[in-house]
N, C-alpha and C positions, 0 to 999 in steps of 0.2 A: 672770758671771765666766768669761772664756775662757782656755784654756791657751795658753802661749807656749813655744817651743822654741829652744834655741841652734842646733840643727841638726835637719833632718828626714831626713837620710840613712838613719838606722836605721828610721825610720817607713816610708820607701819600701821598704827591704829586707824589712820585715815583710809588705808587700803581695805581694812576690814569693814569699816562703817560706810564709806562713801562709794567703794567700787566692788563690794561683795567678793573681794579676794580673801581667801582664807589663809591662815597661818601656814597650812600645808602647801598651798600654792606658792607662797613666797619662799618657803624652804626648798621646794623643788627647783625654783629658779636660781636660788643661791648655789645649790649643789651643781646644777647644770652649768652655771657660769665658770666654776673652777674646772669642771670636766672639759668644757670646750677649750679652755686655756691649755690644759694638759694635752688634749687630743691634737691640738694644732701644733704643739712644739715637741712632743715626744712620741717616738715610734711605739708600735705595739710591743707588748711583752716586757717593757721597761718595768723595773721594780719600784713600787710606790708604797710608801708608808703614810697612813692617815692616822693622826693622833687626836683622839676625840675626848673631850670632857663630858660631864654629865648634864650640861645645860643645853640651851638651844644652839649654841655654836657647835657643840659636839654633835647635835642632831643634824646640822648642815653637813658635817663630816660623814655621818652614816649614809645620807643621801648620796654623797659623792662616792662612797665606797660601793654602794649598790650600782651606780652608773658605770664605774670603772671595771667592776667584776666581769671577767670573761675576755676583756680586751687587754688588760694589764695584769702583771704579777703583783697583786695587791695584798698588803698586810694592814689590818685595821686594829689599832690599839684602843681600848676603852678603859678609861681610868676608874670606872665604877658603874653602879646602876644608874640608868637615866632617871632624872628627877622630874621631868615634865611629861605631860600627857603626849605631846607631839613627839618627844624624844623616845618614849616607850614604843609608840607606833612605828617610828623609823627603825627601831631595833628589831621589831617583829618582822617588818618588811625585809630587812637585811638578812635575817635568819632564813626566811622562806626562800630567798634566792639561793641560799646555800653558803653564805659568807660566814665564816667563823671569826670571832674577835679574840684578841689576846689581852692579857692583863699585865704583861711585862714586856718592855721593849728589849729586844735582843741586844746584848752588850757588844756583839761583834757585827752589828747591822751594817750592811752596805746597800744603800738604796740610791736610785737615780733621782727620785723626787720625794720630798717630805712635805706633807701638808699639815699645818698647825691649825687644829680646830678645838683647842683646849678651852679658851675663854674668849668671850666677845668683848664688846666695848663697855660693858657695865662693871668691869672689875674695880672694886673699891677697897679691897683688903690686901695686906701683904701676903705674898706667896709663902706657903709652908715649905719645909725641906723636901717633901716628895716632889712637888711641882718644880722647884728650883733645880733639883737633880735631873728631872726630865728635860727641862729647857736647856740645861748645860749639855746634856747628851745630844740633843737635837742640833744645837748650835755647832757642835764639834764635827758633825758629819759634813762631807763634801758634796752632798746632794743639792740639787736645786730646791730651795726652800720657799714654800708658798704659805702665806698667812691668810686665813679666812676672816675677813672683815677688818681685823686689826691684830698685830702681833701679840700673842698671849704674854701677859705680864705688864702691859701698859695700862695705866688708869685713864680716866677721862681727860686728864690734862696732858697725857703723853709721857708721864713719868714711869720708868720701870719700877716695879714693886717687889724686890729691888733689882731684878733682872728681867729680861724679856727675850722672846724669840727673835732671832735676827733673820729677817726675810729678804729674799731676792726680789720677790713680788708680793704685794698685798692686794687682794681682791676685796675691795670695800663693798659692802652690801647696801644697795639702794642709793647711797649718796656719800660724799666725802665727809669724814669726821675731823673735827678740829684737832683731836689728839694726834692725828697723823702728821701734823705740821709743827710740832714742838721741836725746838732745837735739839733737845736732849734725846729725842727719838729718831733723828734724821738718819743715823747710821743703821737703824733697825727696820726701816720701812721698805726700802727698795723701790722698785717701780710700782706706782699705784694705778690700779684698774678699778673702774666702778661697774658693778653688775646690776642690770635692771632686774626688778623683782616682780615681773608680770605686767608692768606698765612702763612707759618711757619716763626717763628722769624729769622731763619737763612737766609731767603730770604728778609724779611722786614728790618732787621737791616743792616746798612752799617758800614763804618769805623768810629771809635770814638777814643777819647783819654782818656775816662773814663771807668773804669772797677770795677765791684763789686766782691769782693773776696768771694768765696764759701768755706765752711768748708772742702770740699774735695780737695781744692787747697793746703792744709797743707800736705807737703811731709816730713814726719818725717825722721830724720837721722838714719835709721836702719843700723846697722853694719853688712855687709854681707861678707866683706873681712876677711879671717882668719889670715893672716900674718900681724898683726898690733901690735903697742905698744902705750902707753899713749901719747907720744910726737907726733907720727904720726897722732893722732886724733885731734891734735890742743891744743894749750896752751894759755889760756886767762889771761892777766894781768889786774886786777881790781885795779885802783888807789883809795885808801881810804883816805879821807881828814878829815876835822874837825868833821863832823858828821859821825863817823865810821860805825854806824848801817846801813846807806844806802849802803855803799860799801859792807858790809857783806851780806846783802840781795841779792845784785847783784851777788856776788861770789857764794852764796849758790844756787841761781837759775841756774847759768851757769854750775856748776859742776853736776847738776842733768839733764842736757840736752845733747847737742851734743858733746862738746869737751872732751878730755881726762884728761886735767890738768887745774887747776885754781890757780893762785897765787895772794894774796892780797899784794899790794904795799904800804908800810907805813914805815916811819922812827921810828915811835913809836910802841911798842909792842901791838898787838891786842889780847885782852883776849877773851876766849870762841870762838875761830875762827872755831872750828870744826875739826874733824879728817881727813876729806877729802880735806881740803884746806891747802895751804902753804902760808908762808909770806916771803917777801923779801923787802929790802930797795931800790932796783933798778930793772929795767927790766931784767928778766932772758934771757939768750941768746936764749933759745928755744921759746920765745914768738912769737905767730903768729897773735895776735890781742890784742887791748887795749880797755878797758872800762873806761871812765873817766868822772867826773862831778858830780856823785851822792854824795851828802853831802860834796862836795869838799871844799867849802869855797874859800877865796881869796888867800891863801898862799899855792902855790904848785910849784913843780919843772917843769918849762916850758920845760926842756930838755926831759921830758917824751913824749912830742908831736913832737919832732924834729927827726922824722924818717918816713919811708914809710909804716909802718905797718897799716893794716886796723884798723879803730877806730869807736867805738860807743860813741857818745858824748851826755851828758845829763846835765840838771839842771844848776849848778852854772856857767858853762863856757858860758852860753848864756847871762851872764851879764858882761863878760870880753871884754874890748874894743879892745883886740888884736885878737878877733875871726875871723875877716875877713882875716887875714893872714893865719890862720889855714885852712880856707875854700879853699885855693888854692891847697891843697893836693888832691890826689885821694883816693878812697876807704873809704869815710867818710859817716857815718850814723848819723843823728841828730834826737833826739826824744824829742822835747820841748812840754810842755803843753802851753796853750794859752798865759799866762802871759810871759813866757820865749820866746815864738815866737815873741810877740810884741817887746820885747827887742832886739831880734836878727834882726828883720826887721829894727829897728832903727840904730843899730850899723853897719849894712851892708849898710846903706844909701839908703835903698829901699823905706821906707815910715815911717812916724811917726803916729801911730794910738793907740787907747786904746783897751782893750780887748773886750769891747762891740761891737766896730766896726768890729773887727776881727770875732767875733762869728756870726755876721749878715751875713757874706759871707766868710766862711773859705776857700772855694775852690779858690776864687779870689786871696787871698793873698798867698796861696800855689803856684798858677800859677806865680805870680810876683816873688816869691823867686826862683822857678824852672827855670824861664827865665834868671835870673841872674846867677844862679849856677846849670846848667843842669847836671853837673857831680856828684852832691851831692844827696844822698838819704835822703829825709826829711820824717819823720813820725810825723804828728801833732796829739797829743793826744786829746781825747775828748770822747763824747758818741759814736762817730764813728771815728775810726782811718782814717786819710787821708795820704796816702803814695804818694809822688811826686818824679819823677825821669825822667829827660830828656824829659820833655813835656808830660809825661803820668801820670795818676792819678789812684790810686787803693784805694778803700774804703772798710774798714772792718766794717760791721755793727753789728757784733755778740757779742759785749761786753754788759755787763749789769751793773747795779748800784752796784753789788757785788764788782766790781773792784775799786769802789770809796773808797779806804782805803789807809792809809799811807803805803808807801813802795811798792805799786802795780807797780808804774813806775820803781822802781829799779829792780823788778822781770822781767819786760819787757826788760830792758837794759841787764840783764843777759842772757835772752833767745837769743836776737839778737847777743850779744857779743859772746856767745858760738857758735852760727852758723857761725859767721865770723871767729872765731878761727879754727873751723872745716874745713874751706876752701870754704864756699859758697860765691858767689859774693854778694856785699852789698845789691842789690835789693832783691835777693832771700832770703838772711838771714833776711831781714826786714819783708818780707811777711810771712816767716815761723815763725819768732818770734811773730809777731802780731797775727797770727791765733792761735798759741799755747797759747798765753797769754789769748785770749778771750775764748779759749776752756777749760781753767782751771775752769771756773765757772759752767760748765754743771752738775756737780755732787752735787752742793750745792742747797739747797732749795731756790726757787725763793723768792727774797725780803729779804734774810737773812741779818741781820745787824751785825752779830758777826764774820764774816770772816776777818782774818788778813792776812798780806803778807806771813807769815810763813805757813799758811794753804794753800795758793796758791802753794807755793813751794813743799809741800808734794804731790800735785796732778800732778806734772810734770811727775813723773815716771809712772803715770796711763794713760797718753795720748795714 
């Protein structure tokens, strides 16, 4: 689990005041980090374009240009006169080495590597036509594209203003930034690498409320105790409603994961349920957790919710006007997609927004919800899962578009529900289920369009 920060400005200041590291030293390390990345992956004499702005991000680029000069065929574009003292100093150093800068990017440019050092993470304004034209030109090249700190054009929430550099690799300076994990920017970030700036990250980074989930944070529920039976390993009750297929997918997912028993709850007989699943019209006495909402519809027995059992809640219940009463309970996990979350925010009296507004700043609205219901575990689905609980936020960026298939969310509910029934605490069950869900895609060919929810379920046993 890695730390994420909204801003690293204070972390940089700590380097100056606490460790006597100058801005110059930090900048040298920033340029060296990108230099080492290029040196490791590209042979001598490759053609490299460094595109520099007039602020400190551009100054990082000037350091890089100085380091590359002599080893690579380097072209350095400078968009104007450097505005900062350290930037002017880097420009003087670059000139003394013998590097000439250009003020116009060649229209017929053919480079092996393009490095974006136009803007850092502090962009707050809309780009003008000059910079939009530059970014469009850079994005059209077939070169390997590297962003310094953050792709230029993204603001602090990860929104393009209105476009951004599309990187193959982003070298984040000092620490991970929250803006790198917005859904809207996922296709522009590429692989993220963090550069140390003169001290190790464990020293540079301080307290935060944001965390990036790593694949190794997935602690699978291996069974080590010998004296067990199916009930002692947990019993999940999956409430099946009008669209019974959603409930069946949830139940099939759950029985292949942590708990020992899964019962589908329905007053109507469910056909082709599967040999490993049971059916009942009411909650079995041995139930240890409930999954409800998937394909539920509007007509269901509210008595199923009038108990203290842990619950995973999804889909149709997020449109139920009585949900605010349910949220007074403990041990609740909610897994809405954006449209469902917008409805939930409205029904809870938190705010009235549309899905576009939510997607522009997903973390903000997860914070608003978590401030109102700190005891609830929220997982907001999307290109990146955001998990909110008690003022802390966990981001899972490992999903791919392979998960964009009908029933994928039901599989996720089954994984989390199974972990809840097994006995994990709601936050731990949600983190485990989320990471397991995104891990199911790793054996499929990248970009596959034929994967279905049932294919995902078959992969659970191979985690």
